[in-house]
C-alpha angles and dihedrals in degrees: 000000000000124000095259092054091046091053092048092048092050091049090051091052091049093049091050093047099049097069090048096053092043095047113111101151120067114235114257133150120263119246136183089238144338102059139097140296116215128195116232124215105210096183141268136274138193123255124215092246092060096260125113136231126217111211118211140178133160146232119226104194091194102099094193103024121082110192136211111210112172120221107268138068093346096044111032140144117203143238105028095019164032081190115048097149099280123148123267094195117062118204115206118269135017115331112189128216099337099161141013130215116211114219128186127265090252094054088117114158094350120120141198124221126209116204122191125183112197127165089351093303120119125208128177128188131185126227120196145142092269107163098236092055097062110124137186105221096164101058134016106211101207095068101005092248116173132189123265119267115240134197131170092205131047106260088357131128114313138204131199120193133002100320098098138234119220131195134176127234137170128219143171126237110266095009115110115243114214114230118195127187127187116201138183130187144175091233091232125127142201123210132161091239095042089228118138115256119258134225098016119127096190133036091243135049128193132211124189121196138167105257099178135356143112100256147016122305120200119205119202083218121001088189101038122190117254118233116210113238134178117277148128099267126081086257128020123178148162129216128191132192137151133234123208121197125211098199139023121259143084118311137180119207117198126210125194118193113197126190123215090290089078132212113357092007093284090293095309100094089238141121124028139099132210138195139174136223114206110207129193107203119200 
């Protein structure tokens, strides 16, 4: 076999292998309702203190059926669970890298498993430090793209990347709770094609969802517009929405801030940031 044919054959093998090693979600048809929810292991990254973080999202195949699955036998992460910070409300579709589980430096070949039972269908996925799942969610090297910076208070604590920032709020049933988010970004992007994104008026987009909680939450805008404000970054902005609660209890609201790369970092696992607002509703 000549060199050209060898190169072509190797390229074909590589192309066939990539989807297999990157596959974390079993194939299954989409439905409006009545089918499964599968956890998604996005990959792992190193922390400055020598520990590691396992980044997870999920795929709700029910295109018109959000699901509430309380933490417990039907929504458990083991060992160390069942509660390891995972959602209990599952929004339809693919939700990328919504939470991270920190594991110790000596985690080694251990693994966690996330089991979800939805509509009578059980799925289980593993999460480990397997070498080919290491990701770089804080900087994309090709263009130097970095995640947006998020704060829930003006000049308050910030977070950048998928490590999470959490704040506490109180609310009353039926009374809108104002939610503010300050963001900053380098206005760069990462996409598999390298093409600039289309149809976006600002370098960052926000998406609020109910992550946990006993009843419905209504957002005045779950994807609020971002107003440009003065600041030191290439882009600085502020977004405001309200959340109204229909029943008392403890809720967690989840916010994803994407840069121009879009959902899931345009396939590169960089660059987005998330945070949570824990709300006690009386």
